[in-house]
DRENKOL-320187 format. One record per residue: residue number from 1; residue in one letter; z, y, x of N, C-alpha, C, O in turn. Coordinates in steps of 0.001 Angstrom, whole numbers, always signed. Layout:
PAKE   nr  rest     n_up  n_north   n_east    ca_up  ca_north  ca_east     c_up  c_north   c_east     o_up  o_north   o_east
PAKE  NUM     a        Z        Y        X        Z         Y        X        Z        Y        X        Z        Y        X
...
END
This chain:
PAKE   nr  rest     n_up  n_north   n_east    ca_up  ca_north  ca_east     c_up  c_north   c_east     o_up  o_north   o_east
PAKE    1     m    -3367    +3379   -21391    -1953     +3531   -21745    -1017    +2888   -20546      -28    +3426   -20048
PAKE    2     r    -1546    +1671   -20225     -846      +831   -19181     -837    +1591   -17765     +146    +1666   -17028
PAKE    3     r    -2101    +2139   -17515    -2116     +2887   -16264    -1161    +4085   -16211     -597    +4363   -15153
PAKE    4     l     -957    +4830   -17374      +38     +5904   -17402    +1475    +5326   -17199    +2315    +5945   -16545
PAKE    5     f    +1708    +4221   -17731    +2986     +3655   -17546    +3281    +3224   -16068    +4364    +3417   -15516
PAKE    6     l    +2210    +2626   -15498    +2311     +2323   -14017    +2500    +3493   -13190    +3328    +3457   -12279
PAKE    7     l    +1757    +4607   -13436    +1890     +5810   -12697    +3298    +6483   -12893    +3867    +7023   -11944
PAKE    8     a    +3834    +6434   -14140    +5196     +6884   -14268    +6266    +5954   -13639    +7355    +6412   -13293
PAKE    9     a    +5953    +4663   -13496    +6823     +3752   -12791    +6846    +4157   -11298    +7916    +4235   -10694
PAKE   10     l    +5659    +4415   -10710    +5652     +4814    -9336    +6384    +6099    -9052    +7138    +6225    -8088
PAKE   11     t    +6134    +7037    -9918    +6646     +8405    -9772    +8203    +8350    -9860    +8887    +8950    -9030
PAKE   12     f    +8723    +7670   -10811   +10129     +7682   -11097   +10894    +6517   -10512   +12098    +6448   -10758
PAKE   13     a   +10320    +5600    -9764   +10947     +4452    -9318   +11862    +4632    -8128   +11646    +4041    -7070
PAKE   14     s   +12837    +5412    -8295   +13794     +5583    -7123   +14704    +4522    -6819   +15282    +4577    -5734
PAKE   15     p   +14955    +3465    -7672   +15814     +2366    -7302   +15386    +1644    -6209   +16219    +1003    -5568
PAKE   16     v   +14085    +1643    -5852   +13542      +888    -4718   +13453    +1840    -3509   +12887    +1466    -2482
PAKE   17     f   +13986    +3028    -3613   +13907     +3970    -2520   +14391    +3160    -1188   +15385    +2434    -1159
PAKE   18     g   +13585    +3392     -179   +13790     +2701    +1033   +13591    +1199    +1063   +14330     +460    +1713
PAKE   19     f   +12619     +793     +372   +12237      -699     +262   +11741    -1093    +1676   +11020     -302    +2284
PAKE   20     t   +12063    -2183    +2182   +11624     -2860    +3312   +10801    -3947    +3053   +11255    -4905    +2427
PAKE   21     a    +9497    -3930    +3502    +8579     -5009    +3246    +8808    -6168    +4132    +9481    -6020    +5152
PAKE   22     q    +8289    -7327    +3812    +8487     -8505    +4720    +8100    -8406    +6110    +8583    -9153    +6962
PAKE   23     n    +7156    -7416    +6397    +6733     -7224    +7766    +7630    -6185    +8456    +7396    -5906    +9632
PAKE   24     g    +8638    -5598    +7800    +9539     -4581    +8459    +9150    -3195    +8179    +9969    -2312    +8432
PAKE   25     l    +7983    -2885    +7680    +7654     -1583    +7389    +8404    -1058    +6192    +8632    -1793    +5230
PAKE   26     r    +8823     +296    +6235    +9647      +927    +5148    +8643    +1631    +4092    +7666    +2282    +4461
PAKE   27     i    +8958    +1449    +2874    +8247     +2283    +1850    +9189    +3199    +1089   +10317    +2864     +727
PAKE   28     e    +8648    +4347     +883    +9434     +5365     +132    +8449    +6033     -947    +7250    +6173     -704
PAKE   29     p    +9036    +6434    -2157    +8202     +7153    -3065    +7663    +8466    -2376    +8387    +9085    -1596
PAKE   30     a    +6433    +8867    -2661    +5869    +10009    -2207    +4895   +10585    -3212    +3835   +10011    -3461
PAKE   31     g    +5237   +11663    -3761    +4337    +12373    -4732    +4071   +11335    -5930    +4992   +10757    -6508
PAKE   32     e    +2902   +11184    -6198    +2255    +10293    -7336    +2220    +8849    -6991    +1910    +7999    -7826
PAKE   33     g    +2562    +8544    -5661    +2600     +7146    -5201    +3703    +6868    -4269    +4865    +7187    -4521
PAKE   34     f    +3305    +6222    -3099    +4387     +5890    -2240    +3766    +5881     -848    +2545    +5846     -694
PAKE   35     a    +4628    +5913     +158    +4184     +6071    +1560    +4747    +4891    +2195    +5867    +4472    +1902
PAKE   36     v    +3921    +4295    +3140    +4401     +3169    +4061    +4517    +3861    +5298    +3580    +4468    +5816
PAKE   37     n    +5828    +3759    +5845    +6133     +4440    +7160    +6000    +3545    +8371    +6262    +2343    +8349
PAKE   38     w    +5602    +4173    +9365    +5389     +3556   +10727    +6833    +3593   +11333    +7553    +4589   +11257
PAKE   39     h    +7186    +2441   +11933    +8542     +2377   +12516    +8583    +2153   +14006    +9642    +1855   +14559
PAKE   40     g    +7446    +2290   +14670    +7355     +1935   +16031    +6673     +576   +16316    +6624     -274   +15427
PAKE   41     g    +6203     +378   +17413    +5485      -904   +17710    +4067     -890   +17228    +3555     +101   +16706
PAKE   42     r    +3476    -1986   +17417    +1946     -2115   +16935    +1880    -2332   +15479    +2564    -3220   +14969
PAKE   43     a    +1135    -1612   +14801     +862     -1749   +13475     -522    -1150   +13083     -782      +44   +13234
PAKE   44     g    -1396    -2067   +12566    -2762     -1685   +12249    -2820    -1560   +10750    -1839    -1819   +10054
PAKE   45     p    -4068    -1129   +10214    -4164      -963    +8798    -3718    -2140    +7964    -2973    -1964    +7000
PAKE   46     t    -4162    -3354    +8314    -3754     -4483    +7428    -2240    -4670    +7455    -1770    -5345    +6540
PAKE   47     d    -1359    -4142    +8423       +0     -4240    +8259     +535    -3214    +7237    +1573    -3429    +6611
PAKE   48     f     -132    -2200    +7099     +348     -1106    +6064     -142    -1685    +4674     +571    -1521    +3684
PAKE   49     w    -1286    -2325    +4586    -1662     -2812    +3343     -783    -4005    +2958     -513    -4220    +1776
PAKE   50     c     -337    -4779    +3947     +542     -5879    +3620    +1917    -5291    +3044    +2450    -5766    +2041
PAKE   51     a    +2419    -4263    +3735    +3568     -3678    +3112    +3422    -3044    +1760    +4344    -3097     +945
PAKE   52     a    +2255    -2430    +1498    +1986     -1785     +301    +1926    -2841     -853    +2481    -2632    -1931
PAKE   53     g    +1225    -3987     -579    +1054     -5126    -1536    +2442    -5816    -1830    +2691    -6259    -2951
PAKE   54     d    +3351    -5892     -767    +4504     -6553     -929    +5441    -5662    -1793    +6171    -6181    -2637
PAKE   55     y    +5417    -4253    -1570    +6113     -3451    -2349    +5743    -3354    -3775    +6585    -3201    -4660
PAKE   56     a    +4467    -3445    -3989    +3825     -3467    -5439    +4250    -4740    -6121    +4560    -4697    -7312
PAKE   57     v    +4285    -5852    -5459    +4795     -7203    -6093    +6267    -7166    -6290    +6734    -7178    -7429
PAKE   58     r    +7025    -7122    -5220    +8462     -7325    -5206    +9264    -6067    -5584   +10328    -6209    -6187
PAKE   59     g    +8811    -4850    -5261    +9429     -3657    -5699    +9109    -3083    -6981    +9985    -2535    -7650
PAKE   60     l    +7842    -3174    -7394    +7293     -2544    -8623    +7027    -3532    -9712    +6852    -3159   -10872
PAKE   61     n    +6992    -4923    -9313    +6652     -6019   -10305    +5299    -5760   -10893    +5094    -5999   -12083
PAKE   62     l    +4386    -5292   -10125    +2949     -5168   -10569    +2193    -6466   -10592    +2446    -7276    -9700
PAKE   63     a    +1354    -6743   -11444     +437     -7799   -11502     -528    -7826   -10363    -1101    -6809    -9973
PAKE   64     p     -697    -9002    -9838    -1706     -9162    -8657    -2933    -8628    -8817    -3533    -8244    -7812
PAKE   65     a    -3556    -8500   -10174    -4814     -7901   -10376    -4771    -6409   -10408    -5838    -5818   -10580
PAKE   66     t    -3707    -5753   -10267    -3628     -4301   -10312    -4226    -3744    -9083    -4010    -4314    -8014
PAKE   67     v    -4950    -2692    -9135    -5504     -2160    -7985    -4736     -998    -7356    -4329      -77    -8064
PAKE   68     i    -4526    -1028    -5985    -3753      +109    -5492    -4895     +728    -4456    -5819      +56    -3997
PAKE   69     y    -4678    +2032    -4192    -5576     +2734    -3463    -4808    +3473    -2318    -3697    +3991    -2431
PAKE   70     r    -5630    +3431    -1134    -5170     +4374       -6    -5466    +5758     -306    -6610    +6051     -656
PAKE   71     t    -4496    +6713     -201    -4865     +8115     -583    -4849    +8813     +720    -5381    +9921     +646
PAKE   72     s    -4405    +8507    +1874    -4496     +9225    +3017    -5734    +8779    +3799    -6024    +7594    +3959
PAKE   73     e    -6450    +9814    +4279    -7858     +9498    +4979    -7565    +8898    +6170    -6652    +9304    +6889
PAKE   74     p    -8383    +7802    +6490    -8362     +7093    +7836    -9083    +8069    +8769    -9802    +8973    +8344
PAKE   75     p    -8839    +7823   +10126    -7803     +7009   +10627    -6419    +7512   +10572    -6295    +8735   +10638
PAKE   76     r    -5282    +6742   +10456    -3948     +7174   +10534    -3594    +7466   +11952    -3812    +6647   +12844
PAKE   77     r    -3027    +8680   +12171    -2681     +9009   +13504    -1411    +8366   +13821     -600    +8042   +12954
PAKE   78     s    -1240    +8180   +15107      +11     +7463   +15636    +1375    +8117   +15034    +1578    +9325   +15156
PAKE   79     g    +2201    +7345   +14446    +3462     +7797   +13945    +3429    +8262   +12557    +4473    +8505   +11952
PAKE   80     q    +2193    +8404   +11996    +2160     +8914   +10640    +2223    +7799    +9636    +1803    +6691    +9967
PAKE   81     p    +2724    +8007    +8412    +2645     +7063    +7309    +1289    +6829    +6725     +386    +7617    +7002
PAKE   82     m    +1076    +5818    +5946      +33     +5696    +5122     +408    +5698    +3564    +1334    +5060    +3064
PAKE   83     h     -484    +6536    +2896      -60     +6747    +1440     -948    +5963     +613    -2099    +5646     +913
PAKE   84     f     -283    +5650     -530    -1016     +4671    -1624     -665    +5254    -2974     +289    +6015    -3140
PAKE   85     s    -1511    +4844    -3956    -1288     +5319    -5247    -2091    +4312    -6177    -2896    +3532    -5668
PAKE   86     l    -1873    +4338    -7484    -2555     +3635    -8558    -3643    +4313    -9088    -4473    +3725    -9781
PAKE   87     n    -3728    +5683    -8787    -4790     +6596    -9297    -6045    +6598    -8467    -6070    +7094    -7340
PAKE   88     p    -7147    +6002    -9073    -8342     +6034    -8362    -8842    +7353    -7978    -9559    +7473    -6984
PAKE   89     a    -8489    +8406    -8743    -8988     +9780    -8526    -8411   +10201    -7163    -9030   +11073    -6554
PAKE   90     k    -7448    +9754    -6688    -6650    +10166    -5502    -7109    +9335    -4367    -6612    +9586    -3270
PAKE   91     a    -7944    +8425    -4455    -8487     +7444    -3425    -9087    +8210    -2141    -9858    +9162    -2261
PAKE   92     a    -8717    +7771    -1069    -9469     +8159     +239   -10812    +7749     +212   -11258    +7180     -784
PAKE   93     s   -11582    +8002    +1314   -12970     +7572    +1250   -13095    +6223    +1739   -14168    +5637    +1589
PAKE   94     s   -12014    +5603    +2369   -12112     +4311    +2851   -10712    +3574    +2862    -9716    +4295    +2907
PAKE   95     s   -10563    +2319    +2829    -9260     +1541    +2984    -8902    +1612    +4348    -7702    +1491    +4595
PAKE   96     g    -9727    +1792    +5337    -9397     +1744    +6774    -9460     +355    +7345    -9199     +138    +8529
PAKE   97     v    -9833     -656    +6430   -10006     -2094    +6921   -11403    -2437    +6693   -11977    -2132    +5648
PAKE   98     a   -12032    -3143    +7767   -13439     -3498    +7736   -13538    -4615    +6713   -12857    -5631    +6846
PAKE   99     v   -14388    -4447    +5674   -14502     -5280    +4555   -16199    -5455    +4442   -16957    -4572    +4842
PAKE  100     l   -16599    -6526    +3933   -17902     -6826    +3636   -18113    -6197    +2217   -17271    -6307    +1326
PAKE  101     g   -19309    -5524    +2073   -19572     -4996     +691   -19070    -3515     +645   -18839    -2892    +1681
PAKE  102     a   -18921    -3013     -527   -18432     -1643     -709   -16919    -1530     -317   -16157    -2465     -564
PAKE  103     d   -16514     -459     +255   -15259       -91     +601   -14835    +1172     -173   -15109    +2311     +205
PAKE  104     d   -14170     +885    -1249   -13802     +1982    -2028   -12385    +2542    -1912   -11940    +3351    -2727
PAKE  105     a   -11712    +2091     -892   -10268     +2459     -498    -9243    +1788    -1376    -8081    +2193    -1328
PAKE  106     g    -9578     +795    -2175    -8770       +37    -2964    -8799    -1403    -2654    -9809    -1953    -2214
PAKE  107     f    -7596    -2060    -2902    -7415     -3495    -2969    -6687    -3935    -4152    -5965    -3121    -4728
PAKE  108     t    -6789    -5080    -4560    -5808     -5639    -5646    -4537    -5736    -4975    -4467    -5737    -3746
PAKE  109     v    -3455    -5824    -5782    -2217     -5977    -5165    -2174    -7329    -4538    -1573    -7438    -3469
PAKE  110     g    -2747    -8385    -5081    -2725     -9762    -4567    -3457    -9765    -3180    -2934   -10312    -2209
PAKE  111     a    -4701    -9132    -3101    -5400     -8957    -1873    -4560    -8255     -738    -4525    -8675     +418
PAKE  112     a    -3929    -7212    -1162    -3204     -6336     -197    -2069    -7304     +266    -1919    -7406    +1484
PAKE  113     q    -1306    -7979     -499     -240     -8833      -44     -735   -10109     +796      +22   -10755    +1520
PAKE  114     s    -1990   -10371     +627    -2532    -11573    +1364    -2638   -11136    +2783    -2663   -12038    +3621
PAKE  115     f    -2705    -9887    +3198    -2608     -9436    +4605    -1418    -9893    +5200    -1415   -10150    +6404
PAKE  116     c     -301   -10041    +4439     +974    -10573    +5015     +815   -11981    +5634    +1341   -12260    +6711
PAKE  117     e      +75   -12859    +4922     -213    -14210    +5334    -1102   -14176    +6579     -857   -14967    +7490
PAKE  118     i    -2127   -13305    +6681    -2835    -13304    +7879    -2013   -12911    +9015    -2186   -13504   +10079
PAKE  119     r    -1097   -11941    +8922     -181    -11477   +10068     +767   -12757   +10445    +1038   -12939   +11632
PAKE  120     i    +1215   -13545    +9557    +2076    -14628    +9774    +1254   -15634   +10701    +1788   -16170   +11672
PAKE  121     h      +66   -15836   +10384     -750    -16881   +11032    -1262   -16309   +12364    -1726   -17112   +13174
PAKE  122     r    -1224   -14965   +12682    -1642    -14483   +13888     -693   -14789   +15054    -1100   -14738   +16215
PAKE  123     r     +579   -15109   +14742    +1615    -15206   +15752    +1412   -16353   +16643    +2208   -16574   +17556
END
C-alpha cells in the first residue's frame, strides 16, 4: 500500500515541477517517475544519482531507506536525461555506477543523496 502511495506521489507531484537539485541539475516528472535533465558541462552518473536522491528527499519527502531505480539503460548519451522510478519492475539492467557486489539499478534515497557529498569533496 505504501508503495502505491509513493508511486501516486511521483506521478501526480507537479508542485515540484522544475525542481533544481543542489548540484544544479533539473528534475521534472516523467511518466511513472521523474527525469534528471542534463544542462551542459561535465556530469557523470553519480551527479545524476545525487540529483535524484536530493529530489527524493527535499522534493518528495521520501524516507532515506526508500529505494529508487534507474529506468533508462546505461550508458546515457550526451545531452540526454536519466530517468528514475520507485517501481523495481521498470528498473534498467544497471545503475551506471561501478559498485562492489550486485548492481540492480537501484540505490536507497540516502545512498543516492550521498553522491552529493562525494561531489562536494571532489572540488
